[in-house]
N, C-alpha and C positions, 0 to 999 in steps of 0.2 A: 504433436500436443500428446497428451496423458490420454491413459484411456478408461480417467475417473470422471467422464461425462456426467452433468448436472442431470438428475432423472426430471426434466420440466414436464408441467403440466399443459405447457401452450410452447407453439417455438418460439426460440431465440435464436438471435444470432451466433453460427456456429464458435466465434471466438470468445461470447460470453458461457455460451454452456459447459466449453472444453477450459475453461480460467478455473484453477484453484490455488490455495496455498500450501503447498507443501515447506516440510521443516528440513525433509534429505535437500539439500542444494550442494550443485556442484561451484568451485571455483574457478571453471575452466573461463579464462579469460572472454570478457565480453568486449567486442573491437567496437576501437573508438565511436566511429559511424554510427553504430548502433547503439550504443549510450546516447548523442547526441541525437538520435530518433525518438525515443524513448522523453524525452526532454521537449524536444519539438512539440509532441503531441500533449506533453502539460502544457505548454507554451498555449497552445491556440484551445485550450478548455476556455467555456462561458465564464463571465463571472461579471457581479452587478456591477452597472455602471463600468463595466470596462476597467476594472481598479485593479486586476487581475495581483490581487495579494498574497501571490504562495513566492514563499523561497524554496531551493533543494542544496544542500552539502551532500555530498556524493563521495567516496572513498572509495576505492576499487581495491580488490585482496594484492598484497603485495607492494602496496604504497607505503609509505613513511610514516602517512598520520592514519590508518588502517587500525592499529592496539589503540591507537587514542579514539576511533571513534566507536571500538570493542567498548570502551569502559562505561560508556553510557548507555549499555544495554542492563537491565535487573536481570539477574541470576537464573531464572528460567530462561531466558531468549540467548544466553551466551554459548552454551555445549553447542547448540543446531547453527546459529549465524554468523561463526566465526567462520564456516566451512561457506559458505557465499563469496560470487565475484563480485558483488557492489553492493556495499549499505550507503541506506541516504537516511537522512534527515529530512522532515518534510518542514517548513515553518512556517508561521501566518504573521503578517502585519495586521493586527486590526483596527488600525485608523486608518481614516480615510485620506488624501492627500491634504486635504483641509485640514489635519486634527482632530477631526471628529470621529467617534466610535463609527465603523464599519460591524454592523451586527450580522452581515451575511459573511463574513470573511472567511472563518471556520470552515461553514458548508461550501466555496469556493476552491478552498485548499483539498476537500475532502474529494471537488469532482479532477482540481489535475491531477491527483494520485492515480483517481479510477482510472481516468485518459490514460495516465504513463502504463498503467498497470494491463488494462485491455493492447495497446502498443505491444508493450513484452510478450504479451499472450499470443500475437502475431506471427512476432518474433522466434517466436518456439520456445520462450524463459519463462519463469515463475517469479511471480511478487509474494513472498509474504510482507503484510504488514502489520507490524507492532505498537501497542500501545507500552507496554514492559520495557521502559526505557525512564533514564533520569535525567529531566528538561534542565533541572538546574545547571547539571556537569555540560550539557551543550553551551547552555549559558555562558559557564566557565573559560571554556576553554578555546570558541569556536567562531567568538570574536562579532557578535552579532549585533547589525547597528540598531539605535534606539529605535523600542517600539515592537520590533521582532521577537516570537523566542518559539522555543520547538516546538511541535505539535503531534506527532506522529514519528515513527521509524520505519523502515522498511528496509528488506533483506534483497535481492534478485539474482538468480544462478540457474543457471541446467538444472533435470532433473538430477538428484539423486537416488541411492540405493535408502528403502526405511529401513532396511535390517542395522542399518548404520546407525540410527536412531534409538536413544536407552525404549526400555521397552516401553512405557507407558507412552511415549510420543511416536512409536512404531505401531502400536493399536490404534491410534488417532489417525494417522497419517494411513491406513489401509482403512478406516469402517467408512459402513455408509454414508453418504452424502443427503443431507436433511436440513429442508427449511419449515421453518413454519407454513400451514396453507393460509392459501390470498386470503380466503374470509375471515381471518384474525387480523389481518390491517386494510386490509381495502375494502373500500364504503361506498356507496352511494348518496350523495346529496348531505347525508348525517352520518357520523358515529354511528356505527352498531347495522348501520340499516344493511343489507346484501347487496352486491350488483344485480342480482337476479331481480331483485323488487325495483318496479317500475311505476 
């Protein structure tokens, strides 16, 4: 894995502590069985009423459709993501089987991508998730069924060299890892009441 372990305040699983989202990725081919393992991890994600409202479109570097998938990205992601071994689009179906809206669909897809991400980390791979893409282009070119839309994209690969990135990106790649302190977002009973309060 990497030497950029999260500086945690409380112990967590090693795979979670070591997971991070580099932009410097390698396009070394990921074995087909490993790709299927990542998608299997997503398949076994919990979901509201077991509806499983997720879908994935993946393209591997060198495939005929990889260049098309690159066109879904916004300019800020294109320079580094084109070097990934695999690009993926996470899809959401916002409707339940009976046609009513599923208010938890996006939450469930987020969990599925998280399961995929942790499985990738356990395989020595790195996932960088992206909001900077053009969902309308996916809709136009990917032949999505009625009711489905692109929610996010991700790139997967081995760990590359930060020096290969533009300077600003390289600085972000090597900057200290930080998170908000727990006291800002975790409370007891009501918003604002510290966990230490009984």
